C-alpha positions as CSV (number, residue, x, y, z in Angstrom):
1,X,59.9,36.3,138.6
2,X,59.1,32.7,139.4
3,X,62.7,31.5,139.3
4,X,65.8,33.1,140.8
5,X,67.7,35.1,138.2
6,X,71.1,33.6,137.2
7,X,73.8,34.9,134.9
8,X,72.9,32.3,132.3
9,X,69.3,33.3,132.1
10,X,68.1,34.9,128.8
11,X,67.4,38.6,128.9
12,X,63.7,37.9,128.5
13,X,63.7,37.0,132.2
14,X,64.3,40.6,133.0
15,X,61.3,42.7,133.8
16,X,60.3,44.8,130.9
17,X,62.1,42.7,128.2
18,X,59.5,41.2,125.9
19,X,60.1,39.2,122.7
20,X,60.7,42.3,120.5
21,X,63.2,43.9,122.8
22,X,64.9,40.5,123.4
23,X,65.3,40.3,119.6
24,X,66.8,43.8,119.6
25,X,69.3,42.8,122.2
26,X,70.1,39.5,120.4
27,X,71.0,41.4,117.2
28,X,73.5,43.4,119.3
29,X,75.0,40.1,120.6
30,X,73.4,40.4,124.0
31,X,71.4,37.2,124.8
32,X,71.9,36.5,128.5
33,X,72.2,38.3,131.8
34,X,75.9,37.6,131.7
35,X,76.2,39.3,128.3
36,X,74.7,42.4,129.7
37,X,76.9,42.4,132.7
38,X,79.9,42.0,130.4
39,X,78.9,45.2,128.5
40,X,81.4,47.5,130.1
41,X,80.9,51.3,130.1
42,X,82.9,53.4,127.7
43,X,83.3,56.0,130.4
44,X,81.2,57.8,133.0
45,X,79.3,61.0,133.2
46,X,79.9,62.8,136.5
47,X,77.3,65.5,137.3
48,X,79.8,67.3,139.5
49,X,81.9,67.9,136.4
50,X,79.0,69.5,134.5
51,X,79.8,72.7,132.5
52,X,77.6,75.7,131.9
53,X,75.7,76.2,128.7
54,X,78.0,79.0,127.8
55,X,81.0,76.7,128.2
56,X,79.3,74.1,126.0
57,X,78.7,76.7,123.3
58,X,82.3,77.7,123.4
59,X,83.6,74.1,123.1
60,X,81.0,73.0,120.5
61,X,83.2,73.4,117.4
62,X,85.4,70.5,118.7
63,X,82.3,68.3,119.1
64,X,83.2,67.0,122.6
65,X,81.2,64.7,124.8
66,X,80.1,66.9,127.7
67,X,77.9,67.0,130.8
68,X,75.9,70.3,130.6
69,X,73.8,71.9,133.3
70,X,71.0,74.4,132.5
71,X,67.3,75.2,132.7
72,X,64.5,74.0,130.4
73,X,63.2,77.0,128.5
74,X,60.7,75.3,126.3
75,X,60.0,71.8,124.8
76,X,57.8,70.9,121.8
77,X,57.5,68.6,118.9
78,X,58.5,70.0,115.5
79,X,58.5,68.5,112.0
80,X,61.6,66.6,111.0
81,X,62.7,65.1,107.7
82,X,61.2,61.9,106.2
83,X,57.9,62.8,107.8
84,X,59.2,62.2,111.3
85,X,58.5,64.4,114.2
86,X,61.3,65.3,116.6
87,X,61.2,66.6,120.1
88,X,63.2,69.9,120.5
89,X,64.1,71.1,123.9
90,X,65.7,74.5,124.4
91,X,68.1,74.8,127.4
92,X,69.1,78.2,128.8
93,X,72.1,79.1,130.9
94,X,72.5,81.7,133.6
95,X,74.2,84.0,131.1
96,X,71.4,83.6,128.5
97,X,73.5,81.2,126.3
98,X,71.3,78.8,124.3
99,X,71.6,75.0,123.7
100,X,69.1,73.0,121.7
101,X,68.7,69.3,122.2
102,X,66.5,67.0,120.1
103,X,65.3,63.4,120.1
104,X,63.5,61.2,117.5
105,X,63.0,58.2,119.8
106,X,61.6,57.8,123.3
107,X,60.7,61.5,123.0
108,X,57.4,61.3,125.0
109,X,59.2,60.2,128.1
110,X,61.6,63.1,127.7
111,X,58.8,65.6,127.2
112,X,57.1,64.4,130.4
113,X,60.1,65.4,132.4
114,X,61.3,68.5,130.5
115,X,59.0,71.0,132.1
116,X,59.8,74.7,131.5
117,X,61.8,76.1,134.4
118,X,63.1,72.7,135.5
119,X,66.8,72.5,136.3
120,X,68.4,69.7,134.3
121,X,71.6,68.0,133.3
122,X,72.3,66.7,129.8
123,X,75.1,64.4,128.7
124,X,76.1,63.8,125.1
125,X,78.1,65.1,122.2
126,X,77.9,68.9,121.8
127,X,78.2,70.3,118.3
128,X,77.7,73.7,116.6
129,X,74.2,74.2,115.1
130,X,73.7,74.0,111.4
131,X,73.0,77.7,111.4
132,X,73.0,80.5,113.9
133,X,74.7,80.8,117.3
134,X,74.5,78.4,120.3
135,X,75.1,74.7,120.4
136,X,73.1,71.5,119.8
137,X,72.9,68.0,121.2
138,X,71.4,64.9,119.5
139,X,69.7,62.3,121.7
140,X,71.5,63.2,124.9
141,X,70.7,61.7,128.3
142,X,68.6,64.1,130.3
143,X,68.4,64.0,134.1
144,X,66.6,66.0,136.7
145,X,67.5,66.0,140.4
146,X,66.7,62.3,140.9
147,X,69.7,60.9,138.9
148,X,72.8,59.3,140.5
149,X,75.9,61.5,140.7
150,X,77.9,59.2,138.4
151,X,76.2,57.6,135.5
152,X,77.9,54.9,133.3
153,X,78.0,55.6,129.6
154,X,77.7,52.4,127.5
155,X,78.3,51.5,123.9
156,X,75.3,52.2,121.8
157,X,72.7,49.4,121.5
158,X,70.5,50.3,118.5
159,X,66.9,50.8,119.6
160,X,67.7,50.9,123.4
161,X,68.3,54.2,125.1
162,X,71.1,54.6,127.6
163,X,68.6,55.1,130.4
164,X,66.7,51.8,129.6
165,X,70.0,50.0,129.3
166,X,71.0,51.1,132.8
167,X,67.6,50.1,134.1
168,X,68.1,46.5,132.8
169,X,71.7,46.4,134.2
170,X,70.3,47.3,137.6
171,X,68.3,44.1,137.5
172,X,71.1,42.0,136.0
173,X,73.3,43.0,139.0
174,X,70.9,41.1,141.3
175,X,71.6,37.8,139.5
176,X,72.9,34.8,141.5
177,X,76.4,33.7,140.9
178,X,79.7,35.3,140.0
179,X,80.0,36.7,136.5
180,X,83.8,36.6,136.5
181,X,84.8,34.1,133.8
182,X,88.4,33.8,134.9
183,X,89.1,30.8,137.2
184,X,90.3,32.0,140.6
185,X,93.6,30.1,140.4
186,X,94.4,31.7,137.0
187,X,93.4,35.2,138.2
188,X,95.8,34.7,141.1
189,X,98.6,33.4,138.9
190,X,98.3,36.3,136.5
191,X,97.8,38.9,139.2
192,X,94.4,40.1,137.9
193,X,92.6,42.5,140.1
194,X,89.2,41.2,141.3
195,X,86.3,41.8,138.8
196,X,83.9,44.1,140.7
197,X,81.0,44.5,138.4
198,X,79.0,46.2,141.1
199,X,81.6,48.9,141.2
200,X,81.8,49.1,137.4
201,X,78.0,49.4,136.8
202,X,76.8,51.1,140.0
203,X,79.7,53.4,141.0
204,X,79.4,55.5,144.2
205,X,82.6,57.3,143.4
206,X,84.5,58.0,140.1
207,X,85.9,55.0,138.4
208,X,89.5,55.2,137.1
209,X,90.4,54.2,133.6
210,X,92.8,51.7,135.1
211,X,89.8,50.0,136.9
212,X,87.9,49.7,133.6
213,X,91.0,48.3,131.9
214,X,91.4,45.7,134.7
215,X,87.8,44.6,134.2
216,X,88.3,44.4,130.5
217,X,91.4,42.2,131.0
218,X,89.2,39.5,132.6
219,X,87.0,39.5,129.6
220,X,89.9,39.6,127.2
221,X,91.4,36.5,128.8
222,X,88.0,34.8,128.5
223,X,87.7,35.8,124.8
224,X,91.1,34.2,124.1
225,X,90.2,31.1,126.1
226,X,86.8,30.8,124.4
227,X,88.2,31.0,120.9
228,X,91.0,28.5,121.6
229,X,88.6,26.1,123.5
230,X,86.0,26.0,120.8
231,X,88.5,25.7,118.0
232,X,90.1,22.7,119.8
233,X,86.6,21.2,120.1
234,X,85.9,21.8,116.4
235,X,89.2,20.2,115.3
236,X,88.5,17.2,117.4
237,X,85.1,16.8,115.7
238,X,86.5,17.4,112.2
239,X,89.5,15.0,112.1
240,X,89.3,13.8,108.6
241,X,91.3,13.3,105.4
242,X,91.2,15.6,102.4
243,X,91.7,14.9,98.7
244,X,95.5,15.1,98.1
245,X,96.1,17.8,95.4
246,X,99.7,17.3,94.1
247,X,101.9,20.4,93.4
248,X,101.3,21.8,89.9
249,X,104.3,24.2,89.2
250,X,103.5,24.4,85.5
251,X,100.0,25.5,86.1
252,X,101.2,28.1,88.6
253,X,103.7,29.5,86.1
254,X,101.1,29.6,83.4
255,X,98.9,31.6,85.7
256,X,101.7,34.0,86.5
257,X,102.2,34.6,82.8
258,X,98.4,35.1,82.2
259,X,98.3,37.6,85.1
260,X,101.0,39.6,83.4
261,X,103.3,40.2,86.4
262,X,105.9,38.3,88.3
263,X,105.1,36.9,91.7
264,X,107.1,38.5,94.6
265,X,109.4,36.4,96.7
266,X,106.7,36.5,99.5
267,X,104.1,35.3,97.1
268,X,106.3,32.5,95.8
269,X,107.0,31.4,99.4
270,X,103.3,31.5,100.3
271,X,102.4,29.5,97.1
272,X,105.0,26.9,98.0
273,X,103.7,26.6,101.6
274,X,100.1,26.2,100.4
275,X,101.1,23.7,97.7
276,X,102.7,21.5,100.3
277,X,99.5,21.7,102.5
278,X,97.3,20.8,99.5
279,X,99.3,17.8,98.7
280,X,99.0,16.4,102.2
281,X,96.4,13.9,103.5
282,X,95.0,16.3,106.2
283,X,92.7,19.2,105.3
284,X,94.7,22.4,105.0
285,X,93.8,25.2,107.5
286,X,96.0,28.1,106.5
287,X,95.7,31.9,106.9
288,X,97.3,34.2,104.3
289,X,98.1,37.6,105.8
290,X,99.0,40.5,103.6
291,X,98.6,44.2,103.5
292,X,96.3,46.0,101.1
293,X,97.6,45.4,97.6
294,X,100.2,42.8,98.6
295,X,98.8,40.2,96.1
296,X,96.7,37.8,98.2
297,X,94.3,37.3,95.2
298,X,97.2,36.0,93.0
299,X,98.2,33.5,95.7
300,X,94.6,32.3,96.1
301,X,94.3,31.8,92.3
302,X,97.6,29.8,92.4
303,X,96.0,27.5,94.9
304,X,92.9,27.2,92.6
305,X,95.2,26.4,89.7
306,X,96.8,23.5,91.7
307,X,93.3,22.2,92.6
308,X,92.2,22.4,89.0
309,X,95.3,20.4,87.9
310,X,94.1,17.7,90.2
311,X,90.6,17.8,88.8
312,X,89.2,19.3,92.0
313,X,86.8,22.3,92.3
314,X,87.3,25.5,94.2
315,X,84.8,27.7,95.9
316,X,85.8,31.4,96.6
317,X,83.7,33.2,99.2
318,X,83.7,37.0,99.1
319,X,82.2,39.5,101.6
320,X,80.6,41.8,98.9
321,X,79.3,41.6,95.4
322,X,82.0,44.1,94.3
323,X,84.7,41.8,95.6
324,X,83.1,38.7,94.0
325,X,83.0,40.6,90.7
326,X,86.6,41.5,91.1
327,X,87.6,37.9,91.8
328,X,85.6,37.0,88.7
329,X,87.6,39.4,86.6
330,X,90.9,38.2,88.1
331,X,89.9,34.5,87.5
332,X,89.8,35.1,83.8
333,X,93.6,34.5,84.0
334,X,92.9,31.0,85.3
335,X,90.8,30.3,82.2
336,X,93.6,31.6,79.9
337,X,96.3,29.8,81.8
338,X,94.8,26.3,82.5
339,X,91.4,26.3,80.9
340,X,89.5,26.5,84.2
341,X,85.8,27.2,83.8
342,X,84.7,29.9,86.2
343,X,81.4,31.5,87.3
344,X,80.2,34.2,89.7
345,X,77.1,33.8,91.9
346,X,75.7,36.6,94.1
347,X,72.5,37.7,95.6
348,X,71.8,39.6,92.4
349,X,72.1,36.5,90.1
350,X,68.6,35.8,88.5
351,X,67.0,32.6,89.7
352,X,67.2,30.8,86.4
353,X,70.9,31.6,86.0
354,X,71.5,30.5,89.6
355,X,69.9,27.1,88.9
356,X,72.0,26.7,85.8
357,X,75.2,27.6,87.6
358,X,74.5,25.2,90.5
359,X,73.6,22.4,88.0
360,X,76.9,23.0,86.2
361,X,78.7,22.8,89.5
362,X,77.1,19.4,90.3
363,X,78.1,18.1,86.8
364,X,81.6,19.4,87.2
365,X,81.1,21.8,84.3
366,X,82.4,24.6,86.6
367,X,85.9,24.4,88.1
368,X,85.9,27.6,90.1
369,X,82.8,29.2,91.6
370,X,83.1,32.7,93.1
371,X,80.3,34.3,95.2
372,X,79.0,35.9,98.3
373,X,76.8,34.5,101.0
374,X,74.4,33.5,98.2
375,X,76.6,30.4,97.8
376,X,75.4,29.1,101.1
377,X,71.8,28.6,99.9
378,X,70.3,25.3,98.9
379,X,71.6,23.4,96.0
380,X,75.4,24.0,96.5
381,X,76.6,20.5,95.7
382,X,80.0,20.5,94.0
383,X,80.9,17.3,92.2
384,X,84.5,17.2,93.6
385,X,85.2,20.0,96.1
386,X,88.9,20.3,96.9
387,X,89.5,23.9,98.0
388,X,87.5,26.7,99.8
389,X,88.9,30.2,99.8
390,X,87.4,32.6,102.4
391,X,87.8,36.3,102.6
392,X,88.4,37.6,106.1
393,X,85.4,39.9,106.3
394,X,82.8,37.3,105.7
395,X,81.9,35.2,108.8
396,X,81.9,32.0,106.8
397,X,82.9,29.3,109.3
398,X,79.6,28.0,108.2
399,X,81.2,27.2,104.8
400,X,83.3,24.5,106.3
401,X,80.4,23.1,108.4
402,X,78.3,23.0,105.2
403,X,80.9,21.1,103.3
404,X,81.5,18.6,106.1
405,X,77.8,18.0,106.6
406,X,77.7,16.9,103.0
407,X,80.5,14.4,103.4
408,X,83.4,16.6,102.3
409,X,86.3,18.1,104.2
410,X,88.0,20.5,101.8
411,X,91.2,22.4,102.1
412,X,90.6,25.8,103.5
413,X,92.5,29.0,102.8
414,X,91.6,32.3,104.5
415,X,92.8,35.7,103.3
416,X,93.2,38.6,105.7
417,X,94.3,42.1,105.3
418,X,93.9,42.9,109.0
419,X,97.3,43.0,110.5
420,X,97.4,42.0,114.2
421,X,100.4,41.4,116.4
422,X,101.9,38.0,116.0
423,X,101.6,37.1,119.7
424,X,97.9,37.7,119.5
425,X,97.6,35.8,116.2
426,X,99.4,32.7,117.7
427,X,97.2,32.8,120.8
428,X,94.0,33.0,118.7
429,X,94.9,30.6,116.0
430,X,97.0,27.9,117.8
431,X,98.1,25.3,115.3
432,X,96.6,27.2,112.3
433,X,99.4,27.7,109.8
434,X,100.1,31.2,108.6
435,X,101.7,32.6,105.5
436,X,102.5,36.3,105.2
437,X,103.1,38.6,102.3
438,X,105.7,41.0,103.5
439,X,106.3,43.0,100.3
440,X,104.3,44.8,97.7
441,X,104.6,43.9,94.0
442,X,107.6,45.6,92.3
443,X,107.1,49.1,90.8
444,X,104.4,50.1,93.3
445,X,105.0,53.6,94.6
446,X,104.0,54.7,98.1
447,X,100.8,56.7,98.2
448,X,101.3,60.3,99.1
449,X,98.9,61.1,102.0
450,X,98.0,64.6,103.0
451,X,95.4,66.4,104.9
452,X,93.1,69.1,103.4
453,X,90.8,71.3,105.5
454,X,87.2,71.6,104.6
455,X,87.5,75.2,103.4
456,X,89.8,74.0,100.7
457,X,87.3,71.6,99.2
458,X,85.8,73.9,96.6
459,X,89.0,75.8,96.1
460,X,91.5,72.9,95.5
461,X,90.0,69.5,95.3
462,X,87.9,69.9,92.1
463,X,91.1,71.2,90.4
464,X,93.0,68.2,91.5
465,X,90.2,65.9,90.3
466,X,90.1,67.7,86.9
467,X,93.9,67.2,86.5
468,X,93.5,63.5,87.3
469,X,90.8,63.1,84.7
470,X,93.0,64.9,82.1
471,X,95.7,62.3,82.7
472,X,93.2,59.5,82.0
473,X,93.3,58.4,85.6
474,X,90.5,57.7,88.0
475,X,89.4,59.2,91.3
476,X,87.5,57.8,94.3
477,X,85.5,60.2,96.5
478,X,84.4,58.5,99.7
479,X,82.0,60.0,102.2
480,X,81.0,58.7,105.7
481,X,77.2,58.6,104.9
482,X,74.9,58.1,102.0
483,X,72.7,61.2,102.2
484,X,71.9,64.2,104.4
485,X,68.4,63.2,105.6
486,X,69.4,62.1,109.1
487,X,69.3,65.2,111.2
488,X,71.1,63.5,114.1
489,X,74.1,62.8,111.8
490,X,76.8,65.0,110.4
491,X,79.6,64.8,107.9
492,X,79.5,65.0,104.1
493,X,77.2,62.7,102.2
494,X,77.8,60.8,99.0
495,X,74.6,62.0,97.3
496,X,75.5,65.7,98.0
497,X,79.0,65.2,96.6
498,X,77.7,63.3,93.6
499,X,75.4,66.2,92.7
500,X,78.2,68.8,93.1
501,X,80.7,66.8,91.1
502,X,78.2,66.0,88.3
503,X,77.8,69.8,87.8
504,X,81.6,70.0,87.2
505,X,82.3,66.8,85.4
506,X,79.0,65.5,84.0
507,X,78.7,61.8,83.1
508,X,82.3,61.3,84.1
509,X,80.9,60.8,87.7
510,X,79.1,57.6,88.9
511,X,77.6,56.9,92.3
512,X,77.9,53.6,94.3
513,X,76.5,53.0,97.8
514,X,74.8,50.2,99.7
515,X,71.2,51.4,99.1
516,X,71.5,51.3,95.4
517,X,70.2,48.2,93.6
518,X,73.0,45.7,93.0
519,X,72.5,45.9,89.2
520,X,72.8,49.7,89.3
521,X,75.9,49.6,91.6
522,X,77.5,47.0,89.3
523,X,76.9,49.1,86.2
524,X,78.5,52.1,87.9
525,X,81.6,50.1,88.9
526,X,81.8,48.6,85.4
527,X,81.9,52.1,83.9
528,X,84.5,53.2,86.4
529,X,86.7,50.2,85.8
530,X,86.5,50.6,82.0
531,X,87.4,54.3,82.1
532,X,84.0,55.4,80.7
533,X,83.6,57.2,84.0
534,X,86.6,58.7,85.9
535,X,85.1,59.6,89.3
536,X,83.4,57.2,91.6
537,X,81.5,58.8,94.5
538,X,80.5,56.4,97.3
539,X,80.7,55.4,100.9
540,X,83.0,52.8,102.5
541,X,81.4,50.2,100.1
542,X,84.5,50.9,98.1
543,X,86.7,49.8,101.0
544,X,86.8,46.2,99.8
545,X,86.9,44.6,96.4
546,X,87.5,47.4,93.9
547,X,90.8,47.0,92.1
548,X,91.3,49.7,89.4
549,X,94.9,50.1,88.5
550,X,94.3,53.4,86.7
551,X,92.9,54.9,90.0
552,X,95.5,57.3,91.4
553,X,93.5,59.7,93.6
554,X,91.6,58.8,96.7
555,X,89.6,61.7,98.3
556,X,88.2,60.7,101.7
557,X,85.8,63.5,102.5
558,X,85.0,63.7,106.2
559,X,88.1,61.6,107.0
560,X,87.7,62.3,110.7
561,X,84.5,60.1,110.7
562,X,86.5,56.9,109.8
563,X,88.6,54.6,111.9
564,X,92.3,54.3,111.3
565,X,92.2,50.8,109.9
566,X,89.3,51.8,107.6
567,X,91.2,54.8,106.4
568,X,94.2,52.6,105.5
569,X,91.9,50.2,103.6
570,X,90.4,53.0,101.6
571,X,93.9,54.4,100.8
572,X,94.8,51.0,99.5
573,X,92.3,51.4,96.7
574,X,94.9,53.5,94.9
575,X,98.6,53.0,94.3
576,X,98.0,49.8,92.4
577,X,100.2,50.6,89.5
578,X,103.5,52.4,88.8
579,X,101.8,55.8,88.5
580,X,102.1,58.3,91.4
581,X,99.1,58.2,93.6
582,X,97.6,60.5,96.3
583,X,95.2,60.2,99.2
584,X,93.6,63.4,100.4
585,X,92.1,63.4,103.9
586,X,89.5,66.2,103.8
587,X,88.4,67.2,107.3
588,X,86.6,69.8,109.3
589,X,88.4,72.0,111.8
590,X,89.0,71.9,114.7
591,X,89.5,68.1,115.0
592,X,89.0,66.1,118.2
593,X,92.3,64.9,119.8
594,X,91.7,61.3,118.7
595,X,90.8,62.3,115.1
596,X,93.9,64.5,115.0
597,X,96.0,61.4,116.0
598,X,94.4,59.2,113.4
599,X,95.0,61.5,110.5
600,X,98.5,62.3,111.6
601,X,99.3,58.6,111.9
602,X,98.0,57.9,108.4
603,X,100.0,60.7,106.9
604,X,103.3,59.3,108.3
605,X,102.6,55.6,108.2
606,X,102.5,53.3,105.1
607,X,102.5,49.7,106.3
608,X,99.4,48.1,107.6
609,X,101.2,46.5,110.6
610,X,102.4,50.0,111.7
611,X,98.9,51.3,111.3
612,X,97.5,48.4,113.4
613,X,100.1,49.1,116.2
614,X,99.3,52.8,116.2
615,X,95.6,52.0,116.3
616,X,96.0,49.7,119.3
617,X,98.1,52.3,121.1
618,X,95.6,55.0,120.5
619,X,92.6,53.0,121.5
620,X,94.1,50.7,124.1
621,X,93.4,52.8,127.2
622,X,90.8,55.1,125.9
623,X,88.3,52.8,124.1
624,X,87.6,50.3,126.8
625,X,84.1,49.3,125.7
626,X,83.2,45.8,124.7
627,X,80.4,45.1,122.3
628,X,79.6,42.1,120.2
629,X,79.7,44.4,117.3
630,X,83.5,44.7,117.7
631,X,85.8,47.0,115.8
632,X,88.0,46.7,112.8
633,X,90.2,44.0,114.4
634,X,87.2,41.6,114.7
635,X,87.9,41.3,118.4
636,X,85.6,42.2,121.2
637,X,88.0,42.7,124.2
638,X,91.4,41.3,123.1
639,X,92.6,44.1,120.9
640,X,93.8,46.1,123.9
641,X,95.8,43.2,125.2
642,X,97.7,42.1,122.1
643,X,101.0,41.8,124.0
644,X,99.7,40.4,127.3
645,X,102.0,37.7,128.7
646,X,99.1,35.5,129.6
647,X,98.4,35.0,125.9
648,X,101.3,32.6,125.7
649,X,99.6,30.4,128.4
650,X,96.1,30.3,127.0
651,X,96.6,27.0,125.1
652,X,98.0,25.3,128.2
653,X,95.0,26.6,130.2
654,X,92.6,25.2,127.7
655,X,94.4,21.8,127.8
656,X,94.3,21.8,131.7
657,X,90.6,22.6,131.9
658,X,89.8,20.2,129.1
659,X,91.4,17.5,131.3
660,X,90.0,18.6,134.7
661,X,86.6,20.1,133.8
662,X,85.7,19.1,130.3
663,X,82.1,20.4,130.6
664,X,83.2,23.6,132.4
665,X,80.5,22.7,135.0
666,X,82.8,24.0,137.8
667,X,83.2,27.3,136.0
668,X,79.7,28.5,135.1
669,X,80.7,32.1,134.1
670,X,83.5,30.8,131.8
671,X,81.0,28.3,130.4
672,X,78.6,31.1,129.7
673,X,81.3,33.1,127.9
674,X,82.3,30.1,125.8
675,X,78.6,29.5,124.9
676,X,78.3,33.1,123.5
677,X,81.2,32.6,121.0
678,X,80.5,29.7,118.6
679,X,80.3,32.0,115.6
680,X,83.6,33.7,116.5
681,X,85.2,30.3,116.9
682,X,83.9,29.1,113.6
683,X,85.3,32.2,112.0
684,X,88.7,31.6,113.7
685,X,88.7,28.0,112.4
686,X,88.3,29.6,109.0
687,X,91.1,31.9,109.7
């Protein structure tokens, strides 16, 4: 390299990282050497803890991650599905037990090392084979005698093997400068242990979970700081006035009547808080928190009714086409109540129709426009934009930047069904006002949640579905994957279940998943909503945006493959009326310990806040990885430190560094961490 490597250098400065690989890293949120150094291992594989092939076969039904020692028996390429070849390596143990490992990617490098008779060690998840005795491993790490004794195991970066990732990290560790983003004085004040990335990434002895947690705490502090710092910068730039939208209680009550239900006390309180913000001279920045089914859509429509009464337009951004369509249906109540003219615009909207809608928006012939990311294309020029409503799952801080760039600073309301501890919310959101829906609409019954083992699927579940159909009620069947073509994946697939259920229930069954054309998916959802079809089979595409009051049965097939928050969101698709509702968690046996905890938690827990606390407790010490593709909380490192005492001091730390080092030039690692987070900061500004 012509220049010394620094932590701020792009990954393209590493030997072996060309433009294509740099782009792969960038998609995973890894752009600089510091980003790579901050990619903490999930855990470590210790060769001294390797088990025999016979032990691996015995433990395979629980699908554990194991380090396995054995001898290469044979290695060859064999045909795979979708015209792909895969490398299959057979591993033998001393007692003649058999384990088969296979790879689709980087297979030639494996083949060059996997010579018959060679002693080897493999690390990865062990599972029972699809047929016959033995065990199997998909894409494990394979080492011969030249591997280090302890090998870090990192979060998966698509397209980059663990071995290559470790190779690049070896280079990154040689970079000049400290990669600790926490200023020394603050680390001393908070009692943080030193951040020893050499020890974390290149361990000579086993690394304790407590050491990983201590390293993660440095990065969690930096994440909280970066979000708060960037939000403060944005607010300073965006000081402006917004159009005052006076309270419109008559319009809100007309909407309530058109919706056909009475707002809860929590909804009334939130509507009043939003109304006061909308009437003020400063742009509203408010977050509306509410569990699944708590009535956030009704509150958002009430805000749109107030905007309409003041002759201002509203844009509603949704994360999926299904949710945009759902908003469009709900917004019919606005038309009936106050005469608001509404439209829906998504990626599936034909070009001619899109042009007509955008033209009507410019002429103020549309009062409320609902859509997905398609709204952010060229031509979005509302005549009098007053309010933007943003769903939590869409990273649409760009919506505000777009509006401001065109000379507008609208009021902004963000909806969130992701419950996080209040201490963490305050630390992340600072002055952002928060409204919370603490109760469900009256008459809603708790959803009965129970587990069903896989063997009972054919015996019990079809009967339960048939009884649900006979009551003129609807059923969701959700699977973890779309089809069975990926040989390195497991769990039930939506296409398989669709075929099976169609044999039993015919055209009462429809299929919806992300690979279907939008028009086909929309048609399936429309039939399901109308009751023409009573069973919707799909993937987690149904997690957001499908509100079908007559749906009373949720079957999550392969429940052990979903996260706890995702399971709670899926369960929230039923129980939206006064009818009794059930959620069946269909799973294989035996379960891993973590999967057992997740399903047990969902059985005994109803409120989203309780689910979130349990999720943090279960993952806090065990899932210590940090990737830019963060989990259900939307956080990268912070979720494991939701109650950390230093969160209360973050805002003051930001003010102090803004005063003493406004460019962060004296804190290069912290500056690098802040530089990687503008998208997250924009999202936080949006809620």
